[in-house]
C-alpha positions, 0 to 999 in steps of 0.5 A: 867457257868464256872467262869473266871479269872479277873486278877487284875495284874502281878508283879515279886516280886523277882529277883536274877541278874543273878541267876536263882530260882524257884519251890515256895510256898506261905502260908498266916499266921494265923497273915495275912502275906504272906510268900513264900519258894523257891529254888534260888541262882542257876546257873541253872535248875540244878546246886550244889548251890541250896539254900531254901530261904524265902521272905515276905510281910505284905502289901497283895504281893505289897511288899517283903522282900530281900531273906533270906537264911533258908537252905542250905546243901553242896548238891542241895536243891530243891522243897521248900514247906510250910504249918502253922500249928493250932499251928501257926507253920511252916513247910518247906519241900524239898528234896535234890539232886546231879544230878548236876553230871549227868553236865559235868562242875559239875563233878569235884565238885561232886568228892569233895562231900565225901560219909558221906556227902552224906550219911547224906544229901541226901534225903527228909526234913522238918523243923520246926519253932516255931517263924514264920521263925525267927529261925528254928529246925534241920532238920527231914526225911521224906520218901515223896516228893513234891514240895509244901510239906504236908498239915493239915488236920481238924483233925489236922494231917498232911500229906504229899502226895508225890513220894519216894522209898520203898521196892527197887522201885519207889511209892506215898505215904502218911507220916503222923505226928500226933506230928506237924511236929517232925516225919515221917511214912507212913500210905498208898500208892496210886495204879497205873497202870503197866508201868505209872510213876506218881509224884510230887501229891499234894492234898486237903481235900474237905468239906466231909473229902475226900482227893482229889490227882492230879499227874504230868505224867511222860510221856516225851511228853509235848502235852500229859503230863496231870495229874492223880487223885486219892481220899482218904475216910479214911484220906490218909490210903488207895486210888481208883486206879489212872485215868486220866484226861483232865487236861493238865500240871503240877505240881499241887497246890489245896486250898480248897476256903471258899465256899468250893469250891477247887481252882487248879492252875499249869503251861502249857509248851506249847504255849502259856506257862503260868500259869492256874487255874480251879476250882472243884465245886463237890469235883474234880469229875469235873473241870471248864474249864482252866482259864488263869492267864498269859503267858509265854516265855518259857517252863521252868515255873510253880510251881504255888501255891495260897493263898487267902487275906483278901478280898478274891482275890488271889495271886498266885505266880510261876516262869517264864522269865520276860525278853528274855535272863534273868534266871527266878524270882519270879511273882505273879498274883494278880486275882479274880475268877468270877462267 
């Protein structure tokens, strides 16, 4: 019998009145604190003002601090990822964009951004904190970017599966850091079928050491926007040919649970909308039926990520609209996986 989601509560965890916020990632730090990073203080989905912000909870997600800005470059800062290493170092990841220049209302602002500033800040970034986010080191460039950022493997290496440009072409590749996020180097690429645009990937390390990667498909038809999947048996250096799954939605976030099952969460941008989950008990060979965590009011939502709480329950966070006519906010679903 397929597992089911027993929802304990749904709640708003961060709302910036009149402002659009989104694309969050959560970690449960080794000290027990929950930490979320996201892109906030925005006009809309695309605008020049995006900042990386952080909120924290010391009571398992019952209450949260006010947002704190941790990154604010002169460009649009988007897709905040977060990982805590085995050495207790927090690493936030994001990318910068000038995509807002395609919007007529921001074109004059775009003209104020010099080429020097563009050269300095446009790209993919990570940034370290050795004091649990109180202070941050200078950012360093990564080759790849993806919404939820890098992961740490059991061997201590950081690996970062993401989209990038290699040799002038779009690619999906793996960055590796062997120095706790101080520098990154590409160690492998993921083969993709000709004409298939894959992006916004995430991966998880299974008990055997196999890396399971899932990818958003770039097709515009939301009714066909299923995820693709690949695996690596050598720590991210080589990958199997990507293949279609039957999982409708995007983008993925995965965790290896204490019982070694893999937990997947993702957003669904088709009616009835909302956040969904599945589980694999065979290291990604098959996936359970879809579990509904919450429905939504429209398609601008998703990018969920999960953390396992001390009692074994799960807190999944995401962005969506709480009330009609409002901009997006951050919300959470507290739930249990029931067999």
